[in-house]
C-alpha positions in Angstrom: 0.0 0.0 0.0 2.8 2.4 1.0 4.7 1.4 -2.2 1.7 2.1 -4.3 1.1 5.5 -2.7 4.7 6.5 -3.3 4.6 5.2 -6.8 1.6 7.4 -7.7 3.1 10.2 -5.6 6.1 10.1 -8.0 3.9 10.4 -11.1 2.0 13.3 -9.5 5.2 15.1 -8.7 6.5 14.6 -12.2 3.2 16.1 -13.6 3.4 19.0 -11.2 7.0 19.7 -12.2 6.0 19.7 -15.9 3.3 22.2 -15.2 5.7 24.3 -13.2 8.2 24.1 -16.1 5.6 25.9 -18.3 5.5 28.7 -15.8 9.3 28.7 -15.2 10.3 28.7 -18.8 7.7 31.4 -19.7 9.9 34.0 -18.0 13.1 33.4 -19.9 11.8 32.2 -23.3 9.3 35.1 -23.8 11.9 37.7 -22.5 14.4 36.4 -25.0 12.0 36.5 -27.9 10.4 39.9 -27.0 12.9 42.1 -28.9 12.1 40.1 -32.1 8.4 40.1 -31.3 8.2 43.8 -31.0 10.4 44.3 -34.0 7.9 42.2 -36.0 4.6 43.5 -34.6 5.8 47.1 -33.8 4.6 49.1 -30.9 7.7 49.4 -28.6 5.6 51.6 -26.2 3.6 48.4 -25.4 6.7 46.4 -24.7 6.2 46.4 -20.9 2.4 45.7 -21.3 3.2 42.2 -22.8 4.6 41.4 -19.4 2.3 43.6 -17.3 -0.9 42.1 -18.8 0.2 38.6 -18.0 1.3 39.5 -14.5 -1.9 41.5 -13.8 -4.3 38.7 -14.4 -1.8 36.3 -12.8 -1.9 38.4 -9.6 -5.7 38.8 -9.7 -6.3 35.0 -9.9 -3.4 33.6 -7.8 -5.3 34.2 -4.5 -8.7 33.3 -6.0 -7.3 30.0 -7.2 -5.5 29.4 -3.9 -8.9 29.9 -2.0 -10.8 27.8 -4.5 -8.3 25.0 -4.1 -8.9 25.1 -0.3 -12.7 24.8 -1.0 -13.0 22.5 -4.0 -9.7 20.6 -3.9 -6.4 21.2 -5.8 -7.1 18.9 -8.8 -10.1 20.7 -10.6 -8.6 24.1 -10.1 -5.2 23.1 -11.2 -6.7 21.6 -14.4 -8.7 24.8 -15.0 -5.6 26.8 -14.7 -3.6 24.8 -17.2 -6.5 25.0 -19.7 -6.6 28.8 -19.5 -2.9 29.0 -19.8 -2.9 26.9 -23.0 -5.7 28.9 -24.5 -3.8 32.1 -23.9 -0.6 30.6 -25.3 -2.5 29.6 -28.5 -3.9 33.1 -29.0 -0.5 34.6 -28.3 1.0 32.4 -31.1 -1.7 33.7 -33.5 -1.2 37.4 -32.6 -0.7 39.8 -35.5 -0.5 43.0 -33.5 0.9 44.0 -30.2 -2.6 44.9 -29.0 -3.9 41.4 -29.6 -0.8 39.9 -28.0 -1.5 41.9 -24.9 -5.1 40.6 -24.8 -3.9 37.0 -25.3 -1.4 37.5 -22.5 -4.2 38.6 -20.2 -5.8 35.2 -20.7 -2.5 33.3 -20.4 -2.0 35.1 -17.1 -5.4 34.0 -15.8 -4.3 30.4 -16.1 -0.8 31.0 -14.8 -2.4 32.2 -11.5 -3.1 28.5 -10.8 0.1 26.8 -12.0 2.8 27.7 -9.5 0.9 28.2 -6.2 -1.3 25.2 -6.5 1.6 23.0 -7.6 3.5 24.1 -4.6 0.5 23.5 -2.4 0.0 20.0 -3.7 3.6 19.3 -2.7 2.9 20.7 0.7 -0.1 18.3 1.0 1.7 15.2 -0.3 4.9 15.5 1.8 5.6 15.9 5.5 7.2 18.9 7.1 10.6 17.2 7.1 10.2 16.2 3.4 9.1 19.6 2.2 12.4 21.3 2.5 14.2 18.5 0.7 11.6 18.3 -2.1 12.3 21.9 -2.9 15.5 20.6 -4.5 13.4 18.6 -7.0 11.2 21.5 -7.7 14.3 23.7 -8.1 15.6 21.3 -10.8 12.6 22.6 -12.9 14.1 26.0 -12.8 17.5 24.6 -13.7 16.1 22.8 -16.8 14.1 25.9 -17.9 17.2 28.0 -17.3 19.2 26.0 -19.9 16.4 25.3 -22.4 14.4 28.6 -22.1 16.9 31.1 -23.5 18.4 28.5 -25.9 14.9 27.6 -27.3 13.9 31.3 -27.4 17.1 32.2 -29.3 16.7 29.2 -31.6 13.0 29.9 -32.4 13.8 33.6 -33.1 17.0 33.1 -35.1 16.1 29.9 -37.0 12.3 29.4 -37.0 9.9 32.2 -35.8 8.7 33.7 -32.5 5.2 32.0 -32.4 6.9 28.7 -31.6 7.7 30.3 -28.2 4.0 29.9 -27.4 3.2 26.8 -29.5 5.7 24.7 -27.5 3.4 25.1 -24.4 0.6 23.0 -25.9 2.0 19.4 -25.9 3.7 19.9 -22.5 0.5 21.3 -21.0 -1.6 18.4 -22.3 0.9 15.9 -20.9 0.9 17.5 -17.4 -3.0 17.6 -17.5 -3.1 13.8 -18.3 -0.7 13.0 -15.4 -2.8 14.9 -12.9 -6.1 13.4 -14.2 -4.9 9.9 -14.0 -2.7 9.7 -11.0 -3.7 12.5 -8.5 -6.4 11.4 -6.0 -7.4 13.6 -3.2 -10.0 13.6 -0.4 -11.8 16.9 -0.1 -13.9 17.7 3.0 -17.3 19.1 1.9 -18.1 22.5 3.3 -20.2 25.5 2.6 -18.7 27.2 -0.4 -18.5 31.0 -0.7 -16.4 32.3 -3.5 -15.0 35.9 -3.5 -15.4 37.2 -7.1 -15.4 40.9 -6.3 -11.9 40.8 -4.7 -10.1 39.8 -8.0 -12.1 42.5 -9.8 -10.9 45.3 -7.5 -7.3 44.0 -7.8 -7.5 44.2 -11.6 -9.2 47.6 -11.4 -6.7 49.1 -8.9 -3.5 47.7 -10.4 -4.4 48.3 -14.0 -5.1 52.0 -13.2 -1.8 52.2 -11.4 0.1 50.6 -14.3 -1.4 53.0 -16.8 -0.2 55.9 -14.6 3.3 54.4 -14.4 3.7 53.5 -18.1 2.0 56.5 -19.7 2.7 59.2 -17.1 4.8 62.0 -18.7 4.9 60.2 -22.0 1.3 60.1 -23.5 -0.5 61.5 -20.4 0.8 64.7 -18.8 1.4 64.4 -15.0 -0.6 67.5 -14.4 -3.9 66.8 -16.3 -7.5 65.7 -15.8 -6.9 62.2 -17.2 -4.0 61.7 -14.8 -6.2 62.9 -11.9 -9.0 60.5 -12.9 -6.5 57.6 -13.1 -5.1 58.4 -9.6 -8.6 58.6 -8.1 -9.5 55.3 -9.8 -6.4 53.6 -8.4 -6.8 55.0 -4.8 -10.6 54.4 -4.7 -10.1 50.8 -6.1 -7.6 50.0 -3.3 -10.0 51.4 -0.6 -12.9 49.4 -2.0 -10.8 46.3 -2.1 -9.8 46.7 1.6 -13.5 47.4 2.6 -14.7 44.4 0.6 -12.1 42.1 2.1 -12.9 43.1 5.7 -16.6 42.3 5.4 -16.3 39.3 3.1 -17.0 35.8 4.6 -14.3 34.2 2.4 -11.9 37.0 1.6 -9.1 36.7 -1.0 -6.5 37.5 1.6 -7.6 36.4 5.2 -6.3 39.3 7.2 -5.4 37.1 10.1 -2.5 35.5 8.3 -0.9 38.9 8.0 -0.6 39.0 11.8 2.0 36.3 11.6 5.2 38.5 11.3 7.2 35.9 9.3 4.4 35.9 6.7 4.0 39.7 6.7 7.7 40.5 6.1 8.2 37.6 3.7 5.3 38.9 1.6 6.5 42.5 1.7 10.0 41.4 0.6 8.4 39.4 -2.2 6.6 42.5 -3.4 10.0 44.3 -3.8 11.9 41.3 -5.2 9.2 40.8 -7.8 10.0 44.3 -9.1 13.7 43.3 -9.2 13.0 40.1 -11.1 10.9 41.7 -13.8 13.5 44.5 -14.2 16.2 42.0 -15.1 14.2 39.5 -17.2 12.1 42.1 -19.2 14.8 44.6 -20.2 18.1 42.9 -20.2 17.5 41.3 -23.7 16.6 44.7 -25.0 19.9 46.1 -23.7 21.9 43.2 -25.2 20.2 43.3 -28.6 19.4 47.0 -29.0 22.5 48.6 -27.4 25.2 45.9 -27.5 23.9 44.8 -30.9 24.2 41.0 -30.1 21.9 38.2 -31.2 18.8 36.9 -29.4 20.8 33.8 -28.4 23.4 35.9 -26.7 20.7 37.9 -25.0 19.2 34.6 -23.8 22.5 33.6 -22.3 22.6 36.7 -20.1 19.3 35.5 -18.6 20.4 31.9 -18.4 22.8 32.6 -15.5 20.0 34.1 -13.4 17.8 31.0 -14.0 20.8 28.7 -13.2 21.7 30.6 -10.0 18.1 30.4 -8.8 17.6 26.6 -8.7 21.1 26.0 -7.4 20.6 28.5 -4.6 17.1 27.1 -4.0 18.5 23.5 -3.6 21.1 24.8 -1.2 18.5 26.8 0.7 16.4 23.7 1.2 19.3 22.3 3.3 20.3 25.7 4.9 16.8 26.3 6.2 17.1 23.1 8.3 20.5 24.0 9.6 20.6 27.8 10.1 16.9 28.7 9.9 14.9 30.5 7.3 15.8 34.1 8.5 19.5 33.7 8.1 19.0 32.0 4.7 16.9 34.9 3.6 19.5 37.4 4.7 22.1 35.6 2.6 19.7 36.0 -0.3 19.3 39.7 0.4 23.0 40.2 0.3 23.2 38.5 -3.1 20.5 40.7 -4.5 22.5 43.8 -3.5 25.6 42.4 -5.2 23.6 41.7 -8.4 22.0 45.2 -8.2 25.4 46.8 -7.8 26.8 45.0 -10.9 23.8 46.1 -13.0 24.2 49.7 -11.9 27.6 49.7 -13.6 26.4 48.0 -16.8 27.4 49.7 -20.0 27.7 48.6 -23.7 31.5 48.3 -23.3 31.2 45.9 -20.4 29.8 43.2 -22.7 27.3 40.3 -22.1 29.5 38.4 -19.6 29.3 41.3 -17.2 25.5 41.4 -17.6 25.4 37.6 -17.1 27.3 38.0 -13.8 24.7 40.4 -12.5 21.9 38.0 -13.5 23.7 35.2 -11.6 23.7 37.0 -8.3 20.1 38.1 -8.7 19.2 34.5 -9.3 21.1 33.3 -6.3 19.3 35.9 -4.1 15.9 34.9 -5.4 16.6 31.2 -4.9 17.7 31.7 -1.3 14.9 34.0 -0.3 11.9 32.5 -2.0 12.6 28.9 -0.9 13.0 29.9 2.8 9.8 32.1 2.6 7.7 29.2 1.2 9.0 26.6 3.8 8.4 29.1 6.6 4.9 30.0 5.4 3.7 26.4 4.9 5.1 25.4 8.3 3.3 28.3 10.1 -0.3 27.5 8.9 -2.7 24.5 8.8 -4.0 22.6 5.8 -7.2 24.7 5.6 -5.2 27.9 5.0 -2.0 26.5 3.4 -3.3 27.1 -0.1 -4.2 30.8 0.4 -1.1 31.4 2.6 1.2 30.0 -0.1 -0.7 31.9 -2.8 -0.4 35.2 -0.8 3.4 35.1 -1.1 3.3 34.5 -4.8 0.5 37.1 -5.2 2.8 39.7 -3.6 5.7 38.8 -5.8 3.5 38.9 -8.9 2.0 42.2 -7.9 5.5 43.5 -7.5 6.5 42.3 -10.9 3.4 43.8 -12.5 4.0 47.2 -10.9 7.7 46.9 -11.6 7.2 46.2 -15.3 4.9 49.3 -15.5 7.1 51.5 -13.4 10.4 50.6 -15.1 8.7 50.7 -18.5 7.5 54.2 -17.7 11.0 55.3 -16.7 12.4 53.8 -19.9 9.8 55.3 -22.2 10.1 58.7 -20.5 13.9 58.8 -20.9 13.7 57.8 -24.6 11.0 60.5 -25.2 13.1 63.1 -23.4 16.3 62.2 -25.5 14.4 62.5 -28.7 13.0 66.0 -27.8 16.5 67.2 -26.8 18.0 66.0 -30.1 15.2 67.7 -32.1 14.2 64.3 -33.7 10.9 64.0 -31.9 9.1 65.1 -35.1 10.6 62.2 -37.1 10.9 59.5 -34.4 9.0 58.5 -31.3 9.3 55.8 -28.5 8.0 53.2 -31.0 11.0 53.9 -33.3 13.1 52.0 -30.7 11.7 48.9 -32.4 14.4 49.4 -35.1 17.3 49.0 -32.7 16.3 45.4 -32.0 17.2 43.9 -35.5 20.3 44.4 -37.7 18.1 45.4 -40.6 16.4 48.1 -38.5 19.6 49.5 -37.3 20.9 49.8 -40.9 17.7 51.7 -41.9 18.1 54.2 -39.2 21.3 55.7 -40.4 24.1 57.4 -38.4 22.7 60.2 -36.3 19.3 58.6 -35.5 21.0 55.3 -34.5 23.3 57.1 -32.1 20.5 59.1 -30.5 18.2 56.2 -30.1 20.9 53.9 -28.8 22.1 56.5 -26.3 18.5 57.1 -25.2 17.8 53.4 -24.7 21.1 52.9 -22.9 20.5 55.9 -20.6 16.9 54.8 -19.9 18.0 51.2 -19.0 20.8 52.6 -16.8 18.1 54.4 -14.8 16.2 51.1 -14.6 19.3 49.4 -13.2 20.0 52.1 -10.6 16.4 51.5 -9.5 17.1 47.8 -9.2 19.9 48.5 -6.7 17.7 50.7 -4.6 15.0 48.0 -4.6 17.6 45.4 -3.5 18.6 47.6 -0.5 14.9 47.9 0.4 14.4 44.2 0.3 17.4 43.6 2.5 16.1 45.9 5.2 12.7 44.2 5.0 14.4 40.7 5.5 16.1 42.0 8.6 12.6 42.6 10.1 11.7 38.9 9.8 11.6 37.4 13.4 14.2 35.0 14.4 11.6 32.4 15.4 8.3 31.6 13.8 5.3 33.2 15.5 
């Protein structure tokens, strides 16, 4: 009987790891392909929205799916999430404009909200407290495999085939993962009165989307001092207040406020908000720097992200052991130090430094993420019961995803604003605009620009990305001080 249970448990774990692979590889493979996608479809001003749209709906549903999995069981919600993810991937592959791609990414993000948190929760259900820390090493191997294959596949699809394959590859893998869960995963769900909070996710989308429009378009297409900007600010603030009011009176809130009274969860989640901004800053814009400013290929751009994705699983595997020996707080502090080192390297990044220097910064960011996220998850799952483990785990990923969504918009706004300012100073704003940056991302486009325009746009892109990386260092310092607030012992 025990042998049979472990046998099926192994198949379930393999299916979960395959589903997690879809989510893990999405970050590196789409980031590697994005410069080529935007060069083909146009609309550089919407560059950050391809990431933000995915992250927005991901953030809105991650808590909802976490709560639904506590009510209806992990299996049906997990299968629903994979189905939505594959639908969004199919639409993304068929996109013929940036606007449609952003829409497709909204749908893909809906499904992604279920993949990582429920996969992690199923592992928490299947394995004991002692096994959970060790099993993180197996889950970390997913990131290792995606680290190697993601950028390489992204570069291969772009340089040899075409970018839609970045999305088509999800279909067979997703169907295989669904089959494994359907056949091998059995669970006992205690029947209870079911109340689902639908308004909560709506207010999250309303609030964060308003905030993202402010951050991306502020000072570029919408003046900071204008009626449209005032309306957007009022929408964002009122949406946040309505969300708080709704959650407090809801019988089944998206985020049970009582879990925030546990200090280890509170500061782990706040840190994840900040590290989410760091993560998206590296993965979204490093390929644009390598291809647009350093004039390297998509494959080389993918390599600079590979080191981050390799550092993450290695550090995560080590963290699984460190948590048992030195505790989750000390392990998290080590992660915070690594983030600062990575942020410092990026703050000195320039075209002359080359891709190896950029890859070194990515490596330290990956190590920092691996050490901190693993210790956070183990700590959170050990501090709550089964009934709230799904929502508690999801709350941490929710905060990291919200951070990434806001970070993509904020850093995208900084970049767009800097490019716009450079064009105005050069007197070329009548001929070129932010979308003209598309041409920097391919060799043919750079040849068409000619001497002066090429120099102005490259310097603008370089200066804008330098500001982005200075911002990353500041965020790394903030995350370190938040980690120091984590209590030495679990509440």
